[in-house]
N, C-alpha and C positions, 0 to 999 in steps of 0.2 A: 606807177604805170599803166596808162588810158587803157589798153587791150585787155581783156578780161582775159584769166586763166582757170580752165579747168584742170581739174586729177579724174581720170577716170580708171578705176583698177580693173583686171581680169579682160584684157583687152589681146587677145592671143591669135584669135582665129578667123581667117576670112570669110566664116558664114557666121560670123558670131554677134550677137545684140552689142556689145561693146564696140565692134567696128563701125557699126552704124551710129551708133550712138557720138562718137568721136567725130565723125564724116558730119551731120547734122551738127552740132556745135561750133564746126573750123568753117563751113557756112554762114555761122552767124560773127564770123570773123573771131572766133574765143580759141587765143591758145591751148593748147592738147598738151597736156604730158600722162603718159599711161603706163600702166603697170602689166607686167604677164608673168605666168611660172607654167612652162612648157612642162614639168616634172606630172604636173598634174592631167594635161591634155594627152599626155602620150600613156597613159595608164588606161584612157576613156577610148570607148571601141571606134570613135570618131578618128582619133589620132591627132596630127598636126603636122605638115611641112617644116621644114628647117627656118625657110626664111619666112614664115608668115607675118611677124611683128615686123622686121623689116620689110616688107612690101606696105601694111599698114601705114607705117610712120611716112612711107616715099609719098603714100597718098596724099597723105594731110600736107604735107612741105605743098606738095603739089596746086592743093587748095589756098595755098598762099598764105598759112598762117603758121609761127613757129612751134615746134614739135619736138619732142624730146620724148624717151621712155626708158624702163628698166625692168630686166627680171628679176622679180624681189619674192621671196617667201613670207606675206605679210602675218602668217605665225610665228614668225620670231620675235621676241619680245624688243629686239632695237629697230626692227625693220619701219615703224611710224616715224621714229625720227629720223633714221637716213633718207625716208620718203621723202617727208617734208622739207627737207635738208635739201635735198636733190632737186627738187622744185625750183624751188629759190635760187640755187646757184644755176642752173641749167635757163631757167624762164626769167630771173631778174625780181621775182614776187612772190609771196605769198599767194598761193588759191584763192580763185573767188569762189568757184563751185567744184563741189565734191559729190561724185557719183562712183557710189558701192556696187559696181557691179560682180567683182570678183566671189564665185561660190564652188563650195566642196559639194557633190551628191553621188550619192553612192546607192545600190538596192540594200535596202536595208529593212527587213518585214520582223514578224515578233520573234521567228526565228532565227534569225542571222542577224539583228543589232548585238554587238560587242560593244564593252568597253572602249577597245580601242578607235571602231570605227565610230564612236560617236563623241570621242574626243576630239578625234579627226575635223569631223562636222561642228561643232562647239569653235574649235579654235582660230578657225576662218570666217564661219556664215555670222558667230554671235560675238565672239572675244576681239578677232581683229575689226572687224566690221564698226563695232563699238567704240572700240578706243581710237581707231583713224578718225572717226565722227569727231570724240570729245577732242582730239589734238588739230583736227581742221578749226575748232568752234577757237578753240584758246589762240589759236595763231591768226584770226580772224582780223585784219589790220584796216578794214574800209568803214565808212559810214553805214553803206547798204548794199542792195545787191547779191549779198550772201545767198549761196543755194546750197542744199545738199538733196542727194535724191537717191533711193534707198530701192535695189531692184528685188521683188520678192516672187511668190509663185500662188497666190490664191488659196493660202493654207488657212485661212479662213471662212472658205466658199465649202469646202468639203473635205472628205478625208484623203489621205495620201498614206494607205496603209503598206504599201510598197517602197515608202521613202518616210520611213518615222523619226530618222535622227535627221535628216535634209528638212522636216515640215515643221519639227518642232524649233531648231535650232535660226530657221528662216522667218517662222512663226513670231519668235521674241525681236528681232529686226522692226516688223510692225508694230509692237510695243513701243518700240522705241521712237519709233516715229512719230507716235502723237503724246508721249510721256515727256518731251523734252522739246516739242514747239513752241509752247508758249512763253519758256523759260529763254528762247534765244531767240524770239521776234524782236525784242528790245534792242538786242544787237545789231538787226537789219539781215537775219540768216533766216529762213525758210526751209522746211523740213518738209518733204511728200516720199511716199511711196508708189510704185510704180508694180502692178503683175501686169504682164504684156501677156499671161495664159499660155498655152501651149503653141512656139513658134518655131519655126522650118531653119533650124540652123543647127543641123547635120545629126542629132541623134533619133531622129524618129525612123524606124525600119522599113523597109519598101513594104513589106509584108502590112505594115499597120497604116500606112498613110491614107489608102482611102478611106478606113472607117474614121480614123478622124479627122479625116477634111468634112465627111457627113457630118459633125457634130457642131458645126459653125453655121449658120444660118444662112452666111454669104457663098458658104460650100467653098471655102478656101482654108487652110492654116494662116496663122497668122505669121507677119514678114518682122526682119529685124529693123525694118524700117518703120513698122507700124510703131513700135515701142520708142525706137528713136524720134518720130515726129512730137510725141508727149513730152519725152524726158526735154526735148529742145523749146517745148512752149514753157514748161513749169522752170526749165534756164531762164527762158526773158523775162523784161520788165514789166511785161503784159501778166505774168503770173505773181508780181509782188503781194498778190492780198490771199493766195492760196496757201497754207500752212497744215501740218498735222495731219495730213488726207493719205489715206491709201485706197488709189485711184487703180479701177480693175477696169483695163484696155484689153481685152479680148475678145471682141467682137462677137459676144452675145454666145459667147462657149456653153455648150450644152452638156451640164457632167451628167 
C-alpha cells in the first residue's frame, strides 16, 4: 500500500490533541485509524458529547483520506491484537505510524493515592502503551518510515505532586522511548516522545486560565495544533534522523 497509515489512540474530543494530530497527519495524505474510550471522558469534568468521535471521523474523511475508528478499552488483554487486526481489515495494511496519545489521569496526592487508582494509571499509561508499542514493532512490515510517537507531560522537568500516579506511569514511557530506540532503528523505526506542556484542551478552569497564561512567555496557553505540528514533523521523512528523544514543546512554560 503506497499510502501511509497512522494509528492514533485516545481521539475522542473535538478540543483534544488527538483530533489535531489526526488532522495534521491527514493533511500529509496519511490514512487514519483512531481509537477512543468515552467511558473515561464521561468521568472527567469536561465530559463529551455523544457524537464527537463521529464528527472527527467525518472531518478526516472530508480531508480526502481513508479513516476508520473503534471504541476500545486498551487495558483489556486482547485489545491490542483486536486493534491491529482491525487496522489491517479496515485500511488494508499494517500501520506505518503509531501515536500513543491515550492516557488516564486523575487527582492523586499522598493522601488520596490508592491501589485501585494506581492500577488504573498503570494499566493504560504504562502497560497498554508498552504492549501496543511492542505489537506495532513486531507487525511492522516495511523497510523504513516507521514512526512511534509517545505523548508525555514533562514529568522529568518538575514535580507533579497532585498527580502522583499519572506522573510516575507517564514518566516510565519517557524511559521506554529512549530504551528501545537503538534496538528498533535497524528495522527502520524511530521512536520519540512529545511533551506539549499545559494545553488548552478543555481541562482548565476559568478561574485558573489567566494565571496559567502568565506562565508562558508568549502570553498564550498551548493549543492542540502546537503539539500536532511537531508530531506531524516527527512522522515525516524529514525526521528520519531523530530518534530516542524527549522533546519538550511547551513554549518556554515557566514552572
